[in-house]
C-alpha positions as CSV (number, residue, x, y, z in Angstrom):
1,M,10.0,5.2,17.3
2,G,8.6,2.8,14.8
3,Y,8.9,1.8,11.2
4,V,6.6,2.6,8.2
5,E,6.1,0.8,4.9
6,G,4.7,3.3,2.3
7,F,2.9,2.5,-1.0
8,V,1.7,4.5,-4.0
9,A,-0.4,2.7,-6.7
10,S,-3.0,3.5,-9.3
11,V,-6.4,1.9,-9.3
12,P,-9.1,2.0,-12.0
13,E,-11.7,4.5,-10.6
14,N,-14.5,2.0,-11.1
15,R,-12.7,-0.5,-8.8
16,K,-12.7,1.6,-5.7
17,E,-14.8,-0.8,-3.7
18,D,-12.8,-3.8,-5.0
19,Y,-9.7,-2.0,-3.8
20,R,-11.2,-1.2,-0.4
21,K,-12.2,-4.9,0.1
22,H,-8.7,-6.1,-1.0
23,A,-7.0,-3.7,1.4
24,A,-9.3,-4.7,4.3
25,E,-8.6,-8.4,3.7
26,A,-4.8,-7.7,3.6
27,A,-5.0,-5.5,6.7
28,V,-6.3,-8.4,8.8
29,I,-3.3,-10.5,7.8
30,F,-0.8,-7.7,8.3
31,K,-2.2,-7.0,11.8
32,E,-2.1,-10.8,12.6
33,F,1.6,-10.8,11.7
34,G,2.6,-7.7,13.6
35,A,1.5,-4.4,12.0
36,T,0.1,-1.9,14.4
37,R,-1.8,0.3,11.9
38,I,-2.8,0.3,8.3
39,V,-4.0,3.4,6.5
40,E,-5.4,3.4,2.9
41,C,-6.1,6.7,1.1
42,W,-8.0,7.2,-2.1
43,G,-6.7,10.1,-4.2
44,D,-8.9,13.2,-4.0
45,D,-6.6,16.2,-4.8
46,V,-3.6,14.8,-6.7
47,P,-2.3,17.6,-8.9
48,D,0.0,17.2,-11.9
49,G,3.4,18.5,-11.3
50,K,5.9,20.2,-13.6
51,L,8.7,17.7,-13.2
52,T,7.2,14.8,-11.3
53,D,4.1,13.9,-9.4
54,F,2.2,10.9,-7.8
55,R,0.5,10.0,-11.1
56,R,3.7,9.8,-13.0
57,S,5.4,7.9,-10.3
58,V,3.0,4.9,-10.9
59,Q,2.3,5.6,-14.6
60,A,-1.4,6.2,-13.8
61,K,-3.5,6.0,-16.9
62,D,-6.7,7.9,-17.7
63,G,-9.5,6.6,-15.5
64,E,-7.2,5.6,-12.7
65,V,-7.0,7.1,-9.3
66,V,-3.8,7.3,-7.2
67,V,-3.9,5.6,-3.8
68,F,-1.5,6.3,-1.0
69,S,-1.1,4.0,1.9
70,W,1.1,3.1,4.8
71,I,1.6,0.3,7.3
72,E,3.1,1.0,10.7
73,F,5.2,-1.5,12.6
74,P,6.9,-1.3,16.1
75,N,10.3,-1.6,14.4
76,K,12.1,-2.8,11.3
77,T,12.6,-6.3,12.6
78,V,8.9,-6.8,13.0
79,R,8.3,-5.4,9.5
80,D,10.8,-7.8,8.0
81,T,9.3,-10.8,9.9
82,T,5.8,-9.7,8.9
83,W,6.7,-9.5,5.2
84,K,8.4,-12.9,5.3
85,K,5.2,-14.4,6.8
86,M,3.0,-12.5,4.4
87,M,4.8,-13.9,1.3
88,E,4.5,-17.4,2.6
89,D,0.8,-17.2,3.6
90,P,-1.6,-18.9,1.2
91,R,-4.3,-16.2,1.8
92,M,-1.9,-13.5,0.6
93,Q,-0.8,-15.6,-2.4
94,A,-4.4,-16.0,-3.4
95,M,-5.1,-12.3,-3.0
96,G,-2.0,-11.6,-5.2
97,E,-3.7,-13.3,-8.1
98,S,-6.8,-11.0,-8.0
99,M,-5.4,-7.6,-7.1
100,P,-7.6,-4.8,-8.4
101,F,-4.6,-2.8,-9.7
102,D,-1.4,-3.4,-11.6
103,G,1.2,-4.3,-8.9
104,K,4.1,-3.8,-11.4
105,R,3.4,0.0,-11.3
106,M,3.1,0.2,-7.5
107,I,6.0,1.8,-5.7
108,Y,6.9,1.1,-2.1
109,G,9.6,1.3,0.5
110,G,10.4,1.1,4.2
111,F,11.0,4.2,6.2
112,E,12.4,4.9,9.7
113,K,10.4,7.5,11.5
114,L,12.1,10.8,12.1
115,L,9.2,12.8,13.6
116,D,5.9,11.6,14.9
117,V,3.8,14.3,16.6
């Protein structure tokens, strides 16, 4: 049924285009190594919660926008292989040095699909 890697991060609102370019460059590499789909979403209606919310999850600061993204893979094995290749690829290493957001505050994880309609 597939495998999904999900991400939530916060990006300075004035770096939207930088983030889009960064994501587009990374998407090419992810697809090259096995990803089937990459989706990047810029926060538009991200309300504050009473106990927790997207902004708190990534310690978003004033002037930052929450982004939500996911990468689809055929299965977990392809995902694991893709990540190994990504971490060894010099293009990705160079991109890691100029990310338009604080990667330490990004949350991510791998998920097995339960429903896909």
